[in-house]
N, C-alpha and C positions, 0 to 999 in steps of 0.2 A: 643725091650726095652718095656715094659709096665708099666705103673705108674696108679695107683687106686687112684683116689681123694676122700677126704672124702664126695664131694657132688654127689658122684657117677660115675661122669664121669671116661672114662679111655682114657689115652693120651697112644699113640701107635706109635713108631717111630722103623725104621731100624736101626740097630747096624753100625757103620762102623768101620773098621779097621784104627788105627792108621796111619797117612801118615809116610812114613819110614818103616812100616814094610812089610814082604813079600807079601801080599796083596796089599799095595800101595807103593811099592817102590819109594825112591826119584831119581830124573833125578840125573846125576853126578853133574851137576852144583849146584843144591839143596843141595845134600850131604856136597859139597866142601864150601859151604856158610854157611851151619848149625855146620861146624868144626871151620871155623875162626870167627865166630860170639862168641863159646864158648871157645875156645883156646885162643884168643888174649886177652882178658882182664886179663887170666890168666899169659900166659907166654911170650905177647908182640907179634906183629905184625910179627917182624923179624923172631924170634924163630918159632913162629907157622908156617912160609912161608918155613925154613928149614926142620921141621919135616913134613910138608906137601908133599915137594919134596922128600925126603928120603921115604917117603910111596910110594910115586908113583914109586919108583924105587926098589921095594922091588920083585917084580917078574922079574926083569930082571937084577940084579945088584946084586952080590955075596958077595960084600963090603956095603951094603946098609944097613944090618940088625945092624951090630956091630956100623955102624955112627949112628942109629936111637938110639941105646940103649945109647952111648956116649952122645948123644944130651939130651936124657931123664934124665939119672942121673945125 
């Protein structure tokens, strides 16, 4: 990033990708914490935990998707 000031100075800084993006991915624990921080105020801690467990099971449990949809809707 380059910013030219009125007094003639120029400030230069490298741009950094956002945390959680492809260049700077969150660690698994950081992603889970971000989810909880955003989900719990909206749907409560118990429901957020249920949703998290079902999402974790999506890749291994054929019944996880219907369970997730039931909890979300």
